C-alpha positions as CSV (number, residue, x, y, z in Angstrom):
1,M,-24.2,0.8,37.1
2,R,-28.1,1.2,37.1
3,P,-28.8,3.1,34.2
4,F,-32.5,4.3,34.9
5,D,-34.2,5.7,37.7
6,Q,-37.6,4.4,39.1
7,H,-39.4,6.4,36.4
8,G,-37.5,5.0,33.6
9,A,-35.5,8.1,32.8
10,F,-31.7,7.6,31.9
11,C,-29.8,8.7,34.9
12,A,-26.2,7.4,34.5
13,S,-24.3,10.2,33.0
14,P,-21.4,11.0,35.1
15,G,-20.0,14.4,36.3
16,G,-17.2,16.2,34.7
17,S,-16.6,18.1,31.7
18,L,-17.1,16.6,28.3
19,P,-13.4,17.1,27.3
20,H,-12.1,15.4,30.3
21,L,-14.8,12.4,30.0
22,A,-13.8,11.8,26.3
23,V,-10.0,12.0,26.9
24,K,-10.3,9.8,30.0
25,G,-12.6,7.3,27.8
26,A,-10.1,7.2,24.9
27,G,-7.4,6.6,27.4
28,A,-9.2,3.6,29.0
29,T,-10.0,2.4,25.6
30,V,-6.5,2.6,24.0
31,F,-5.0,1.2,27.3
32,S,-7.3,-1.9,27.2
33,G,-6.6,-2.2,23.4
34,G,-2.9,-2.6,24.3
35,L,-3.6,-5.2,26.8
36,V,-5.9,-7.2,24.5
37,L,-3.1,-6.7,21.9
38,G,-0.6,-8.1,24.3
39,I,-3.0,-11.1,25.1
40,Q,-3.7,-11.6,21.3
41,V,0.1,-11.8,20.6
42,I,0.6,-14.4,23.2
43,A,-2.1,-16.4,22.0
44,T,-0.8,-16.2,18.3
45,V,2.7,-17.0,19.4
46,I,1.4,-20.2,21.2
47,L,-1.3,-21.4,18.8
48,A,0.8,-20.6,15.6
49,R,3.1,-23.5,17.0
50,L,0.2,-25.9,18.1
51,L,-2.0,-25.4,14.9
52,T,-1.4,-25.2,11.1
53,P,-2.0,-22.6,8.8
54,G,-4.7,-24.7,7.2
55,D,-6.6,-24.8,10.7
56,F,-6.6,-20.9,10.7
57,G,-7.8,-20.8,7.0
58,L,-10.6,-23.2,7.6
59,I,-12.1,-21.2,10.6
60,T,-11.6,-18.0,8.6
61,M,-13.9,-19.5,5.8
62,I,-16.8,-19.9,8.5
63,T,-15.9,-16.6,10.3
64,T,-15.9,-14.5,7.3
65,F,-19.7,-15.0,7.2
66,S,-20.7,-15.5,10.8
67,L,-19.2,-12.2,12.0
68,L,-21.4,-10.4,9.7
69,L,-24.4,-11.7,11.7
70,I,-22.7,-11.4,15.0
71,N,-22.4,-7.7,14.4
72,F,-26.3,-7.3,14.0
73,G,-27.2,-4.9,16.6
74,L,-23.6,-4.5,18.0
75,N,-23.1,-2.1,15.0
76,G,-26.3,-0.2,14.5
77,F,-28.4,-0.4,17.8
78,T,-25.0,0.8,19.6
79,E,-24.8,4.0,17.5
80,A,-28.5,4.5,17.9
81,V,-28.4,4.5,21.7
82,L,-25.2,6.8,21.7
83,Q,-26.5,9.3,19.2
84,R,-30.2,9.9,20.4
85,K,-30.6,12.8,22.7
86,E,-33.0,11.2,25.0
87,I,-33.7,7.7,26.0
88,N,-35.8,5.7,28.6
89,H,-36.1,2.3,30.0
90,F,-39.1,1.3,27.8
91,L,-37.5,2.3,24.7
92,I,-34.3,0.3,25.3
93,S,-36.5,-2.5,26.3
94,N,-38.0,-2.6,23.0
95,L,-34.7,-2.4,21.2
96,F,-33.4,-5.5,23.4
97,W,-36.1,-7.7,22.3
98,I,-35.9,-6.7,18.6
99,N,-32.2,-7.3,18.8
100,A,-32.4,-10.6,20.7
101,G,-35.5,-12.0,18.3
102,A,-33.4,-11.3,15.2
103,G,-30.1,-12.9,16.7
104,L,-32.2,-16.2,17.6
105,L,-33.4,-16.2,13.8
106,L,-29.9,-15.3,12.7
107,T,-28.3,-18.2,14.7
108,A,-30.7,-20.8,13.5
109,G,-30.3,-19.9,9.9
110,F,-26.5,-19.7,10.0
111,A,-26.4,-23.2,11.5
112,A,-28.7,-24.4,8.7
113,A,-26.5,-22.6,6.0
114,G,-23.4,-24.6,6.9
115,S,-23.9,-27.4,4.3
116,L,-24.1,-24.4,1.6
117,L,-20.7,-23.1,2.8
118,A,-19.4,-26.5,2.7
119,R,-20.3,-27.0,-0.9
120,F,-18.9,-23.6,-1.8
121,Y,-15.5,-24.3,-0.2
122,H,-15.6,-27.9,-1.2
123,D,-14.8,-28.8,2.4
124,A,-17.1,-31.1,4.3
125,R,-15.7,-30.0,7.5
126,V,-17.3,-26.5,7.3
127,T,-20.7,-27.8,7.9
128,R,-19.9,-28.8,11.6
129,V,-17.9,-25.7,12.3
130,A,-20.8,-23.5,11.2
131,V,-22.9,-25.1,13.6
132,G,-20.6,-24.5,16.6
133,M,-19.8,-21.0,15.6
134,S,-23.6,-20.2,15.3
135,A,-23.7,-20.0,19.1
136,T,-21.6,-16.8,19.0
137,I,-24.4,-14.9,17.1
138,F,-27.1,-15.1,19.8
139,L,-24.8,-14.8,22.8
140,T,-23.5,-11.4,21.3
141,T,-27.0,-10.0,20.7
142,L,-27.7,-10.4,24.5
143,S,-25.1,-8.1,25.5
144,V,-25.6,-5.2,22.9
145,Q,-28.1,-3.0,24.7
146,H,-26.1,-3.4,28.0
147,L,-22.9,-2.5,26.5
148,A,-24.3,0.5,24.6
149,L,-25.7,1.8,28.0
150,L,-22.5,1.6,29.5
151,K,-20.8,3.6,26.7
152,R,-23.6,6.1,26.6
153,A,-22.9,6.9,30.6
154,M,-19.1,7.2,29.3
155,R,-18.1,4.1,31.6
156,F,-15.5,3.1,29.1
157,T,-13.1,1.9,31.8
158,V,-15.8,-0.7,32.7
159,V,-16.4,-1.6,29.0
160,S,-12.6,-1.9,28.5
161,G,-12.1,-4.3,31.3
162,N,-15.0,-6.5,30.4
163,D,-13.2,-6.9,26.8
164,I,-10.0,-7.5,28.4
165,L,-11.3,-10.3,30.6
166,A,-13.4,-11.9,27.7
167,R,-10.4,-12.0,25.5
168,A,-8.2,-13.7,28.2
169,V,-11.0,-16.3,28.7
170,S,-11.1,-17.0,24.9
171,V,-7.2,-17.3,24.5
172,S,-7.0,-19.7,27.7
173,V,-9.9,-22.1,26.4
174,S,-8.4,-22.0,22.8
175,I,-4.6,-22.8,24.2
176,V,-6.0,-25.6,26.5
177,L,-8.3,-27.3,23.7
178,A,-5.3,-27.0,21.2
179,L,-2.8,-28.6,23.7
180,T,-5.4,-31.5,24.0
181,G,-5.1,-32.1,20.2
182,A,-8.5,-30.5,19.4
183,G,-7.1,-29.0,16.2
184,Y,-9.3,-26.2,14.8
185,W,-12.1,-26.9,17.4
186,A,-9.6,-25.1,19.6
187,L,-10.4,-21.8,17.8
188,V,-14.3,-22.4,17.7
189,G,-14.3,-23.1,21.6
190,G,-12.3,-19.9,22.0
191,A,-14.8,-17.9,20.2
192,V,-17.8,-19.2,21.9
193,A,-16.0,-18.8,25.3
194,Q,-15.4,-15.0,24.4
195,A,-19.1,-14.2,23.5
196,L,-20.2,-15.9,26.7
197,S,-17.9,-14.2,28.9
198,L,-18.6,-10.8,27.2
199,C,-22.4,-11.3,27.8
200,I,-22.0,-12.2,31.4
201,G,-19.8,-9.3,32.1
202,A,-22.1,-6.9,30.4
203,W,-25.0,-8.0,32.5
204,L,-23.1,-7.8,35.7
205,F,-21.8,-4.4,35.3
206,C,-24.8,-2.9,33.8
207,R,-27.6,-3.7,36.3
208,W,-30.7,-3.6,33.8
209,L,-33.4,-6.0,33.2
210,P,-35.6,-5.2,30.0
211,G,-39.3,-4.9,30.6
212,F,-42.0,-6.1,28.3
213,P,-42.2,-4.7,24.8
214,R,-44.7,-1.9,24.5
215,R,-45.6,1.0,22.2
216,V,-43.1,3.8,22.7
217,E,-42.6,7.0,20.8
218,G,-39.1,6.7,19.1
219,T,-38.7,3.1,18.7
220,A,-39.4,3.4,14.9
221,S,-36.8,6.0,14.5
222,M,-34.0,4.3,16.5
223,V,-34.7,1.2,14.4
224,R,-34.4,3.1,11.2
225,F,-31.1,4.8,12.2
226,A,-29.8,1.5,13.4
227,M,-30.8,-0.2,10.1
228,S,-29.1,2.4,8.2
229,A,-25.7,2.1,10.3
230,Y,-26.1,-1.7,10.1
231,G,-26.5,-1.4,6.4
232,R,-23.2,0.6,6.1
233,F,-21.6,-2.2,8.4
234,I,-22.7,-4.9,5.8
235,V,-21.3,-3.0,3.0
236,N,-18.2,-2.3,4.8
237,Y,-18.1,-5.8,5.8
238,C,-18.3,-7.1,2.6
239,T,-15.7,-4.9,1.6
240,W,-13.4,-6.1,4.3
241,N,-14.1,-9.9,3.7
242,L,-14.3,-10.0,0.0
243,D,-10.4,-10.7,-0.1
244,N,-10.8,-13.6,2.3
245,I,-13.5,-15.4,0.0
246,L,-11.6,-14.6,-3.3
247,V,-8.2,-16.1,-1.7
248,G,-10.0,-19.0,-0.1
249,W,-11.9,-19.8,-3.0
250,R,-9.2,-19.4,-5.7
251,F,-6.0,-20.8,-3.7
252,G,-7.4,-22.9,-0.9
253,P,-7.2,-23.0,2.9
254,L,-3.4,-22.8,3.1
255,S,-2.9,-19.8,0.9
256,L,-5.7,-18.2,2.9
257,G,-4.1,-19.2,6.2
258,F,-0.8,-17.3,5.2
259,Y,-2.8,-14.2,3.9
260,K,-5.0,-14.1,7.0
261,K,-2.3,-13.8,9.3
262,A,-0.7,-10.9,7.3
263,Y,-4.0,-9.3,7.1
264,D,-4.7,-9.7,10.9
265,L,-1.6,-7.6,11.5
266,F,-2.7,-5.0,9.1
267,A,-6.1,-4.6,10.4
268,L,-5.1,-4.9,14.1
269,S,-4.4,-1.1,14.2
270,T,-8.0,-0.3,13.2
271,T,-9.5,-3.1,15.9
272,Q,-7.3,-1.9,18.7
273,L,-7.3,2.0,18.0
274,T,-9.8,3.3,15.4
275,A,-12.7,1.1,16.1
276,P,-12.7,1.3,20.0
277,L,-12.5,5.0,19.9
278,T,-15.4,5.2,17.4
279,S,-17.8,4.9,20.5
280,V,-15.8,7.7,22.5
281,A,-15.6,10.0,19.5
282,V,-19.4,9.7,18.7
283,S,-20.5,10.1,22.2
284,A,-18.4,13.2,22.5
285,L,-18.9,14.7,19.1
286,S,-22.6,14.0,19.1
287,R,-23.0,16.5,22.2
288,L,-21.4,19.3,20.3
289,N,-23.7,19.3,17.3
290,A,-25.1,22.9,18.5
291,D,-21.7,24.3,18.6
292,S,-20.2,24.1,15.1
293,I,-16.8,25.8,16.2
294,K,-16.1,23.4,19.1
295,Y,-17.2,20.4,17.0
296,R,-14.7,21.3,14.1
297,Q,-12.0,21.8,16.7
298,Y,-12.4,18.6,18.3
299,L,-12.7,16.9,15.0
300,L,-9.5,18.5,13.7
301,N,-7.9,17.5,17.2
302,A,-8.8,14.0,16.4
303,L,-7.6,13.9,12.7
304,G,-4.2,15.3,13.8
305,V,-3.5,12.9,16.5
306,T,-4.6,9.8,14.5
307,A,-2.5,11.0,11.5
308,F,0.6,11.5,13.9
309,V,0.3,8.0,15.5
310,G,-0.9,6.1,12.5
311,M,1.7,7.4,10.1
312,G,4.5,6.6,12.4
313,L,3.2,3.2,13.0
314,G,2.3,2.1,9.5
315,A,5.9,3.3,8.4
316,D,7.6,1.4,11.2
317,L,5.7,-2.0,10.6
318,T,6.5,-1.8,7.0
319,L,10.2,-1.7,7.8
320,I,10.1,-4.5,10.5
321,G,7.1,-6.5,9.4
322,K,8.8,-9.6,7.9
323,D,11.0,-9.8,11.2
324,L,8.1,-9.3,13.5
325,I,6.1,-12.3,11.8
326,R,9.4,-14.4,12.1
327,V,9.4,-13.8,15.8
328,L,5.8,-14.1,16.4
329,L,5.0,-17.1,14.3
330,G,8.2,-19.0,14.1
331,P,9.6,-21.0,11.1
332,G,7.0,-21.9,8.2
333,W,5.4,-18.6,8.1
334,E,7.7,-16.7,5.8
335,E,5.2,-16.1,3.2
336,T,2.9,-14.2,5.6
337,G,5.8,-11.7,6.2
338,R,6.3,-11.5,2.5
339,I,2.7,-10.4,2.1
340,F,2.5,-8.2,5.1
341,T,5.3,-5.8,3.5
342,F,2.5,-4.8,1.0
343,F,0.0,-4.1,3.8
344,G,2.2,-1.9,5.8
345,P,2.1,1.4,3.7
346,G,-1.7,1.4,4.0
347,I,-1.8,1.2,7.9
348,G,-1.6,4.9,8.6
349,I,-3.9,5.9,6.0
350,M,-6.4,3.3,6.9
351,L,-6.7,4.7,10.4
352,L,-7.2,8.2,9.1
353,Y,-9.8,7.2,6.6
354,Y,-12.0,5.4,9.2
355,T,-12.4,8.8,11.1
356,H,-14.9,9.8,8.4
357,G,-17.6,7.5,10.1
358,W,-17.3,9.5,13.3
359,I,-18.6,12.6,11.4
360,H,-21.5,10.7,9.6
361,L,-22.7,9.1,13.0
362,S,-22.3,12.2,15.2
363,I,-24.4,14.4,13.2
364,G,-27.1,11.7,12.6
365,R,-26.5,10.9,9.0
366,A,-26.0,7.2,9.0
367,D,-27.9,7.3,5.5
368,R,-25.1,9.2,3.9
369,W,-22.5,7.0,5.7
370,L,-24.2,3.9,3.9
371,R,-24.1,5.5,0.7
372,W,-20.6,6.2,0.7
373,G,-20.0,2.7,1.8
374,V,-21.5,1.5,-1.6
375,V,-18.8,3.6,-3.1
376,E,-16.0,2.1,-1.1
377,F,-17.3,-1.5,-2.0
378,I,-17.4,-0.8,-5.6
379,T,-13.8,0.7,-5.6
380,T,-12.2,-1.8,-3.4
381,A,-13.8,-4.9,-5.1
382,M,-12.5,-3.8,-8.5
383,L,-9.2,-3.3,-7.1
384,F,-9.3,-6.9,-5.6
385,L,-10.3,-8.4,-8.9
386,L,-7.4,-6.8,-10.7
387,G,-4.8,-7.6,-7.9
388,L,-6.1,-11.4,-7.9
389,K,-4.0,-12.1,-11.0
390,W,-0.9,-11.6,-8.8
391,G,-2.1,-13.8,-6.0
392,S,-2.1,-12.8,-2.2
393,V,0.4,-10.3,-2.7
394,G,-2.0,-8.5,-5.3
395,V,-4.8,-8.4,-3.1
396,A,-2.7,-6.8,-0.1
397,V,-1.5,-4.1,-2.8
398,A,-5.0,-3.5,-3.5
399,W,-5.9,-2.7,0.1
400,T,-3.3,-0.2,0.5
401,V,-4.1,1.5,-2.9
402,S,-8.0,1.7,-2.1
403,F,-7.1,3.6,1.3
404,W,-5.0,6.0,-0.5
405,I,-7.4,6.7,-3.3
406,L,-10.6,7.1,-0.9
407,T,-9.5,8.8,2.1
408,L,-9.8,12.6,0.9
409,P,-13.1,12.0,-1.0
410,A,-14.5,10.3,2.0
411,L,-13.7,13.0,4.5
412,W,-14.9,15.6,2.0
413,Y,-18.2,13.7,1.5
414,A,-18.7,13.5,5.3
415,G,-18.1,16.9,6.1
416,R,-20.6,18.5,3.4
417,P,-23.6,18.5,5.7
418,I,-21.9,20.8,8.2
419,K,-20.1,22.7,5.6
420,L,-16.4,21.4,7.0
421,P,-13.9,22.4,4.6
422,L,-11.5,19.7,3.1
423,G,-8.6,22.0,3.3
424,S,-8.6,22.4,7.0
425,M,-8.7,18.6,7.4
426,I,-5.7,18.2,4.8
427,N,-3.9,21.2,6.8
428,A,-4.4,18.9,10.2
429,V,-2.6,16.0,8.7
430,W,-0.4,16.5,5.7
431,K,2.8,16.8,7.5
432,Y,2.6,13.4,9.2
433,P,2.7,11.3,6.1
434,V,5.6,13.2,4.7
435,A,7.4,13.1,7.8
436,S,7.0,9.1,7.8
437,A,8.0,8.8,4.2
438,M,11.2,10.7,4.7
439,A,11.9,8.9,8.0
440,G,11.2,5.4,6.5
441,F,13.4,6.1,3.4
442,A,16.4,7.2,5.4
443,A,16.0,4.4,8.0
444,S,16.0,1.8,5.3
445,V,19.1,3.0,3.7
446,V,21.1,3.4,7.0
447,V,20.4,-0.2,8.4
448,R,20.6,-2.3,5.2
449,N,24.1,-3.4,5.6
450,L,24.6,-3.0,9.5
451,P,27.1,-6.0,10.7
452,L,24.9,-6.8,13.9
453,L,21.9,-7.6,11.4
454,V,23.9,-9.8,8.9
455,T,26.0,-12.0,11.2
456,A,23.7,-12.7,14.1
457,P,21.8,-16.0,14.2
458,P,18.4,-16.0,12.7
459,P,16.2,-15.4,15.7
460,I,18.7,-12.7,17.1
461,T,18.7,-11.3,13.6
462,A,15.1,-10.8,13.6
463,M,14.8,-9.1,17.1
464,A,18.0,-6.8,16.7
465,H,16.5,-5.7,13.3
466,I,13.1,-4.9,15.1
467,A,15.0,-2.9,18.1
468,V,17.4,-1.2,15.7
469,V,15.1,-0.3,12.8
470,S,12.3,1.0,15.3
471,A,14.6,3.0,17.4
472,L,16.2,4.5,14.4
473,F,12.8,5.3,12.6
474,G,11.1,6.8,15.6
475,T,14.1,9.3,16.1
476,L,13.9,10.3,12.4
477,Y,10.2,10.4,12.4
478,L,10.0,12.9,15.4
479,G,12.9,14.9,13.9
480,A,11.0,15.3,10.6
481,V,7.8,16.1,12.5
482,V,9.7,18.9,14.3
483,A,11.1,20.1,11.3
484,L,7.9,20.3,9.2
485,H,6.1,22.2,12.2
486,G,9.0,24.2,12.9
487,G,9.1,23.4,16.6
488,Y,8.5,20.8,19.3
489,A,4.6,21.7,19.9
490,P,3.0,18.6,18.5
491,I,5.4,16.4,20.4
492,Y,4.5,18.3,23.8
493,Q,1.0,18.3,22.9
494,L,0.9,14.6,22.4
495,L,2.6,13.8,25.6
496,G,0.1,16.0,27.4
497,L,-2.7,14.2,25.8
498,L,-1.4,10.8,26.7
499,R,-0.8,11.9,30.2
500,N,-4.4,12.9,30.6
501,M,-5.5,9.6,28.9
502,I,-4.1,7.4,31.8
503,P,-7.0,5.8,33.3
504,W,-5.8,6.1,37.0
505,N,-4.4,9.6,36.5
506,R,-7.1,11.5,38.7
507,S,-5.0,14.6,39.0
508,A,-4.8,15.2,35.4
509,A,-6.2,18.6,34.1
510,A,-9.2,18.4,31.7
511,P,-8.2,18.9,28.1
512,T,-9.0,21.9,26.0
513,V,-8.4,22.9,22.4
514,V,-5.6,25.2,21.1
515,G,-5.3,26.7,17.5
516,S,-2.6,24.0,16.3
517,G,-5.4,21.3,16.2
518,M,-3.9,19.2,19.0
519,L,-5.4,18.5,22.5
520,I,-3.3,19.6,25.7
521,A,-3.7,19.7,29.4
522,A,-5.1,23.0,30.7
523,S,-6.4,23.8,34.1
524,T,-8.6,26.6,33.0
525,E,-11.2,24.3,31.2
526,T,-14.5,24.5,33.1
527,D,-17.0,23.3,30.7
């Protein structure tokens, strides 16, 4: 893609209706997320048998801090490029050099801070690992603008393909190094390889070279917007990583290794669903600010679909979590499975909670997003400190409770500037948590004493439990959804949406909005 014409104006917007492009983009993003998940599962199965929980815990000690710096620009400048009405070559060039310069300084600073982290964790290995991981910071900043331009042009299939390739390269490097006995350095090598591959792919797919910096109107406002968005990310990041810091500091790398694997499965739904779809949602909703009716309809559609999928996924993973950990990680990781059962009930509400950021960003109110982040951090940190008394399990419970406490206030606060009623958002989602609770309780009662799950050998027991419980829960969940909605409309509509999301399905009709708050296929859409 060549994003700018000979005069420097952005010219890469594809043809087609906005709803159609948004759904196709969401399809490509979710599909690639599934492939990335598959790659990550394979990597987990192999690396968990080649490395120790302590190796994973050691790397987590460093990445808890390095990922904050890696995301400078990636969270902030990306949203600024997506949200702004007009951009040009000169404006984006300025952002590139600001981003790259800051990335170089952050890389050097993090490498120099390795000794401080080593003293904090009382582990001399941290110093060397911090130097190795610092390379990922600068490599990531070099790809930010190119990826943002691809997303603005709704080229989500290209972005997703690049993500898949980078993750595959990372996993391959880690496994090869682990087989040679590199230990925790295998994880460092994989992280560096992923950042390098992602950067090379971004420059190949987006054929753009930045120009020299110059004074351009709009640079300062975009930087202010980006800093507000990144400030929100910092607060959010502190919230998401305070648990790792507390567990590692209080209980050491072994306990952190067990906890981190349970946390990774918990957070996987966000990294593979909500986070990737943020770019699609913000790109689409930002273009509807002038039409409040369509904006509300599209947002309620997204909330309904997120609740439908998220609540079912969360309840199912709660029921099968221990056995899933047993199959994926093998013997010696039982503590991880125990911790995960306390994470599970928070998965569905977590997916729903993070949609409030779509509202803040799409209406250009990153400042309000930042302020809410402070509320989120204070609330969650207090719950962490309370839960730490009960070890890793107490911290997991704190996570789940925090999302159930914060979701409704977060959606209400985000919707205030556009007068979006909280009642309409509750009406779009409430049936799904009720349905998942009913189905989850019934499924747990039915399968508790099935002979197949009691007499089979341990590995077969785990896989049989996963298959039986998931099938039974899925049937009961869909039945409860149908009963609460008084018909099959939600299921038909979700199937229609999934059909339109298939990236290679060029014959699919463009989606439109119907009163029930779901997206369905309709051949009459001509926007």
